[in-house]
C-alpha positions as CSV (number, residue, x, y, z in Angstrom):
1,Q,1.5,-17.6,3.3
2,V,-1.1,-15.1,2.1
3,Q,-2.0,-14.2,-1.5
4,L,-2.4,-10.5,-2.2
5,V,-4.2,-8.9,-5.2
6,E,-4.1,-5.2,-5.6
7,S,-6.6,-3.0,-7.6
8,G,-7.5,0.6,-8.0
9,G,-4.5,2.0,-9.9
10,G,-4.8,4.2,-12.9
11,L,-3.9,7.5,-14.6
12,V,-5.0,10.7,-12.9
13,Q,-4.0,14.4,-13.0
14,A,-2.0,16.1,-10.3
15,G,-4.2,16.9,-7.3
16,A,-6.6,14.1,-7.8
17,S,-7.3,11.1,-5.5
18,L,-7.2,7.4,-5.9
19,R,-8.0,4.5,-3.5
20,L,-6.0,1.3,-3.8
21,S,-7.3,-1.9,-2.5
22,C,-5.5,-5.1,-1.6
23,A,-7.6,-8.3,-1.2
24,A,-5.9,-11.1,0.8
25,S,-6.6,-14.8,0.8
26,G,-5.0,-17.7,2.5
27,R,-4.2,-17.8,6.2
28,T,-6.0,-15.6,8.7
29,F,-5.7,-12.0,7.4
30,S,-5.9,-10.5,10.9
31,M,-2.7,-12.3,11.8
32,Y,-0.7,-10.1,9.3
33,A,0.6,-6.6,9.6
34,M,0.0,-5.0,6.2
35,G,1.7,-2.3,4.2
36,W,2.2,-0.5,0.9
37,F,5.4,0.0,-1.0
38,R,6.1,1.6,-4.4
39,Q,8.7,1.4,-7.1
40,A,9.2,4.1,-9.7
41,P,11.1,3.4,-12.9
42,G,14.8,3.3,-12.3
43,K,14.4,3.5,-8.5
44,E,14.4,1.1,-5.6
45,R,11.2,-0.1,-4.0
46,E,10.4,2.1,-1.1
47,F,8.1,2.1,1.9
48,V,4.9,4.1,1.7
49,A,2.6,3.1,4.6
50,A,2.0,0.3,7.1
51,I,-0.8,-0.7,9.5
52,S,-0.8,-3.0,12.5
53,W,-2.8,-6.2,12.8
54,R,-5.9,-4.6,14.3
55,G,-5.4,-1.3,12.6
56,S,-4.7,0.6,15.8
57,S,-1.3,1.9,14.6
58,T,-0.3,3.4,11.3
59,Y,3.0,4.5,9.9
60,Y,3.9,6.6,6.9
61,A,6.8,7.7,4.8
62,D,7.5,11.4,5.2
63,S,6.8,12.0,1.5
64,V,3.1,10.9,1.8
65,K,2.3,11.9,5.4
66,G,-0.8,14.0,5.5
67,R,-1.9,13.0,1.9
68,F,-2.2,9.2,2.1
69,T,-4.2,7.1,4.6
70,I,-3.8,3.4,5.1
71,S,-6.7,1.4,6.6
72,R,-7.9,-2.2,6.8
73,D,-11.1,-4.1,7.1
74,N,-10.4,-7.5,8.7
75,A,-13.9,-8.7,8.0
76,K,-13.3,-8.2,4.3
77,N,-9.7,-9.3,4.3
78,T,-8.8,-6.1,2.6
79,V,-6.3,-3.2,3.2
80,Y,-6.7,0.1,1.5
81,L,-4.5,3.1,0.6
82,Q,-6.4,6.4,0.1
83,M,-4.2,8.7,-1.8
84,N,-5.2,12.4,-2.0
85,S,-3.5,15.4,-3.5
86,L,-1.5,13.2,-5.8
87,K,1.7,14.5,-7.3
88,P,3.7,13.4,-10.4
89,E,6.4,12.1,-8.1
90,D,3.9,9.6,-6.7
91,T,3.9,7.8,-10.1
92,A,5.0,4.2,-9.5
93,V,3.9,0.6,-9.2
94,Y,2.3,0.2,-5.8
95,Y,2.7,-3.1,-4.1
96,C,0.7,-4.6,-1.2
97,A,2.8,-6.3,1.4
98,A,2.2,-8.6,4.4
99,G,4.4,-9.6,7.3
100,S,4.4,-11.0,10.8
101,S,5.7,-7.7,12.1
102,I,5.1,-4.1,11.2
103,V,6.1,-3.8,7.5
104,T,8.0,-0.6,7.5
105,S,10.9,-2.1,5.6
106,I,11.4,-4.6,2.8
107,S,13.2,-7.0,5.1
108,R,10.0,-7.4,7.1
109,V,7.8,-8.4,4.2
110,N,6.9,-12.1,3.8
111,D,4.4,-11.8,0.9
112,W,4.0,-9.4,-2.0
113,G,1.2,-8.6,-4.3
114,Q,1.7,-8.3,-8.1
115,G,1.5,-4.5,-8.1
116,T,-0.8,-1.9,-9.6
117,Q,0.3,1.1,-11.7
118,V,-0.4,4.6,-10.5
119,T,0.4,7.4,-13.0
120,V,0.0,11.1,-12.1
121,S,0.2,13.6,-14.9
122,S,1.2,17.2,-14.4
């Protein structure tokens, strides 16, 4: 099991950027594939981005491709989500996720963070 703590959320205007961080503790961070999901009010939690154990492979939802970048620093036990050109429809609670395989779906997630709110005003 790994403990995940997100940070970096906030209120921004459309077109702005934010960088989310997720600090992990517990078992060896580099053993986990990591990802980000989000949940908007009244909607189901959805996949945003995922990264492999060493960071050599990344995956994105079509809605964020070209705007968001996932990365990880195994020396710091941290995964990041750089979000550029933010849109009001990106407003959601963003959750960090860890799994033993690439976390491109909820069924592959073993551990969740508590979430961080991102609000994008128009």
